[in-house]
Each structure stands twice: as C-alpha cells, then as structure tokens.
N, C-alpha and C positions, 0 to 999 in steps of 0.2 A: 579627702583625707590625709592628712602628713603626720608623722610621728618621729621623734625626736628619743635614741636610743642612745648606751654608750657603747663605743667600739669594743670593749673588752669585754659586753656579753654577748655580742651580736652573733657571734656562734651559737648560742644557745637560743636565741631567743625572734632572731630574724626569718627563719625558715616556720616557723612554729606560727609566727602573724602572719608570712603571707599565704600560707594552707588557708590559713582561714579568709584572710582577706586579699586576695591576689592585686587587687587597685590601692591598695594602701601605699604611700607614699612613704619610705624609710630614710632619716637623716641620721647619719654618725657625731656624735659627740667625741672630743677626745679627752686628754687624760685632765684636764680641765674641767669638762663639760660642754664644751665651746662646740656649736654645730660646723660642722666641716660643709657646710651648703647649705641654702634657703633656707631658712626657718621664719620668716616671716607671716607663713601661714599655717604653723604647725600647729594642733591644739591637742598634744600631749606630748609629754615629756618625760622620761623614765631617767631619773640624777642617777648618777654614782656619788662613793664618795669623792666630792668633791669641795672646794674651799668657798664658802659665803658667797668670797669676790666674783669667783667663777659662777656659780648659781645665778646672781643677781646678773652677771651680764648675759648668760643664756638667756635670761627673761625677757631683760632688755632687744634681747635680736630676734625673740619669738614674744611678739607683745599679745597674742590671739591664742596662747597657750589655755586651755581651761581645766586641765586635768594635771598633776603634776602626783608621779610614783616616788617615793622614795625609798630604797632596797634595805633603811635602818628600821628600828623599832621606835629611838629617839629621837625628835623635830627639832633640840634646840641650837643644831648646829645651821639651822635653816632659815631665813629671812621670812617669817610668817606675817610681820606686817605687809610685806609686798603683796603677799599671793589675797591675804585680806582684801587689802584696796581693790585687786583687780578680779575679785569674787570665783579665785580657783579655787579648787577641789584639791585636796592634799588629802592622799591614801599612804599608808606604811603597811611596812612587811612585817606589822607583829606576830607572832607565831611562827615568823618561819625560824629564828634562832633558838626557838625556849628550849627544844630538845639535848642540845650540846651543850647550852649554856647554864640547863638544869643539872648535867651528867655533871658540869665543872665546878658547876658547887660542893654537889655531894664528893668529889675527888677533894676538896678544900679540907673538908668537915671528915674524912675518912683520915687524912695523912694526919690534920690535928689530934684527932683520937686516937688512932693505931699509930702515932710520930714515925712516921713511915720515912720523913727526911732524916731522923736522928738514924733508924736501923737501914736504911741504903748506904752507909759512912760505917756502918757497924766492924768494929775489929773483932777478929777472931781472936786474936791474943787478949780480950776482955770478955770472954765471953760471960761473965758472970757476974760482971759490972755494967752489964748494956741496962738500958731501960725498959728491955722487953716486961718485965715484972710490974709496971706504971701505967699499961696501954689500959683503954676506955671502950667502952660500948656506947653505940645508940640506943638501943634499945631502950625505950622510956623513957627518952629524954625528950626535951620539947624544943622546937623549932617554932619559932616566929619569924614571919614572911611579911616584912612591910614592902605592899603591892602585889597583891592577888591579880595581876592577868596572866599571861599565855605563860610567861616564864618562872612565876610564882606558883601557878596553879601546875605546871608539870614539873617545879621542884617540891612539891607537897605531895606529889605522888609517889617520887622517887623516895622521899621520907618518909610517907608511910610505909611504904615495904619494907625499912628497919624497923618497924617497930616505933617511929618515934609519935609523939604527939604533936600536934601540928594546929598552928594558930595563925590569925595572917589580917591584913587591914586590906581595904579596898573602897573604893569613893561611892559605891552602892553595897552598905553590908547585904549578905543575901548566902543561902546554904551554896557551900561550894564543895563541890568532889573532891578528898581526901583534906580536908581541913576540920578540925573538932570546933573551932571557936572563931570568929569572924565578928570584927569590929567596924566601925569608918576609918577613914583616912586620920579626920581627929583626932582618935581615942587610940592613935597607935602606940604610945605610950605606956598606952597600961598593958600593953602586951608584954614588957622588958622586963621585969621585976620575976617572973618564975622562967625565962627563957636560958636554955643553957647552950642556943644559936642562934643567931641574928639574921637573917639574910635581907640586902637590902636589894629590891627590884623595880622601885618605883621610878615612873621617868623622871625628870629636871625640870621643873619649872620654878616659877618664883618662890610659889608655896614652900616646896622643894631643899629649893638651897640650904645646904649646911644645917638641915634640919639636924640632923644628928649630931648633937651637939654635947656640950658640958654638963648639962642637963638632963641629958638622955640618959650619957653615960653614967651618972648616977643613981639612974635606976636600975644598972643592970646587976647581975651578977659577978663576984670576982671571977668566975669560972666560966664565964660566957666569953664564947666566940663569936665574933663579928663578919661577916663574908660581905662585900660589895662588888655586886653585878650591873649594877646603873649606872652611876655617872660620879666620876671622884669628889665633886661639888655635893652632892648629897649629904655628904659627911664632910664638918668642921676637921679641917687635917690636924691645926694645933691643938684640940681639944681630945682627937684620936690621939693625938703622940704621948701627949699629957696623961691619958688613961692607960696608955701603954705603959711608959715610965713609970707609973706609980704604980702598976700593978693593979686595977681598976677594973680591968678586964683580962682576960687570957689571952688573947692574943685577936689576931686581924687575918683575912685573906683578902686581897684587895687586886682583882683584876683591871681596876680603874685608878685611875689616878688624879689629882685634881690640875696635874699639866700632863699633856700626852705627846713627845713621849717626856717621862719623870727627867727632872736632869741628875747629873750623877752627883750632883753634891746637894741636893736634896735631903735633907734631915731625916725624912720619912725611913728613907733607904736602912737607918739605924738604929731605928728602933726595934726594942724589941720584939721579939715574940710575931712579925708582921711578915706576911710570906707576897711579893707581889708580881704579880705577871703581867705581860704586856698588852693587855685589852684584846685577848684572844680565846677569850669562852666561846664563842660565835665560831667557832673555827670548826669545820665536818665536811668535808665533798658532799653532803647533800644540801647543805645551806641556800648555794646557789638556785640550785634545783626550785627549791621551796618558792624561791624568791620570785623565779618567772613563773611557775606555775601559779602565784599568787597574781601577778600584772594579768596573764593570759583569762584569768577567770573572773577579772575586772576589766579587762577589754572587749571581752564578750559582752558585759553587762552594761558595759558604756555606748556600745553600738549598738544595744536595743533599747537606750533610754533606761535600764534600770539602775536602781540606786547600786553604787559600788560599796563593795566592802568597806573595812578599816580606812575609814573618813576620820580625818584628824580633826578633833574641836580643839581651834585655834586659842579659843577661852582658856580650856581646861589643861592644854600644852601635850596633849596627847590624845 
C-alpha cells in the first residue's frame, strides 16, 4: 500500500507509519502538495495547507486515492465535489486545534474586559487618569457560542471557570458539558439578546456564509463583544463595520478576516474597537502532534477495515 504525506511533517510521521507497517510505501509531497514520486497507486493522501489547484493536481496524479486526511478543521478550501464524485472519504483534524483556539478566545475576551491594550501603554505620569477604574469582570456574564463543536466546547469549559453563563447552538441540540442552554443551529439568533459576548465557532458553509449580518447585530446588546475564530466570511463585513461605527456593539476580536492576508488598505483596519490578528489562534507547539496522532489513529482503523473518525459530511460541509 502507498501513502502520500507532506515533506514538512515527514520527520514527525514517517517513522511512526513504518514502525506500524514496515511494507508501507511513502511518497512525499512538495509545498504545493505535488507528489515527488509515482502516486498512481497511492490510496491514502495526507494533505497540508496548499492551494485548491495543488490539491486537484495531486488528486489527478493519484486516481486511486480512497482516503484524504486534512490537518484542518474546516474544509471550505478543498474540492469536495471532486472527492464526492470519486467516492473518496475525507477526514479532518477537528479537535486538534481546539485548546489553543479556546485559550485565544479568552485572551480576546479578557483583553476586552480588563482593557489590557490600554494598560500596556500606561503612562506613569497619568497614574490617576488611566482607565483602570473602568475595568469589568467576566463573572456572571453570558457567553453565546455559535457552533458547539470541539472548539466551542473547549471555549465553554474555560468560560465556565470564570463564572460565566454559557449558551450555544449546535446541529443537534443536546445536553453539552459546561453549557447551560443549547439550541438548534437554526435558532442561534435567539441567543443574541442576552449575550455579553458572542463567539463565532461555526464552520463556513453555504448556510453560514455571512449569516452574522445587520439583522443579527440589531439583536445584540450595545455592550456585546463579538469574537470570530471560525472563518471571516461567516460575518457580513460591511454590516460589522457599520455596527462598530454606530456603537451598536462594543467591539470585535477577529482572528479571521474576509480576505487573508487582509489588504493594508481594507477599511476593516480602521473600524473602531476592533482587534485583528493573523489567523494564528491555532498556533501551539502541541498542535502538529495532535494532528499526527489523529492520522495514526485513523490509519490503524483504515488498515483494519474499521470506520474512520472525523469523517466529513459533504452535504453538511463539516
């Protein structure tokens, strides 16, 4: 059996594969995901962060691939139609990034309520004129998490430790640890009027694209703070900027933007009370290890004919 793996992670995974399956043939892929050897009989493809064109080219060179593993949680950057047509199973790394992203959410939130960005530039000559008397606290506030997947659930866990009330939405509403109230995806807007902070953690699909729009902002409190760690396109950018300019909401923490990199002249940079970071919330020295562990776990299941974990539903988009 032959497997395609990215050269970037070969030092982390190659020997682990061969220790389990010494006869496994491994072909490395380059920066664009293109095989550096014969891929015509490869059946497994571990992709990396490459362009959709590179993905399509690799799939054309590997017509016998049956299983694709993506180290991402989202799949909006992949050709799912191609995989569906070929009967390919796609699994993702949902959960591998959850802990660092949840911690990043709390960084955004604590920075907002404790005004850390203001205090970092504290002028000792204006000791009595600082904003320190206007700080807030999280205890007793309500967090609404739109998308209670692995990231949403890890975020809920941390919010509860700060004494917050946590509500959220998920495809199948069911009791969820650390969450006080769960509603169906279609009812997510009902959570907004009472929320002090809204965390966007839902996958990008045709249903969720620009779903956080003017109608949603109109339902939010004026002191509501919105955090997006999903995809920039889930929020209607113009409506977000209008809400910020009008003081309709208190601010926004955005680790994802409608374009990435966000052009230096994009008006979102100048919107008031917005903190933009470069899609970095997943970053942790432990993330790649978790990704590789997920792959190995599924590789063993694949080799034993067992159902794989984290299979993506092409209809749902995650």
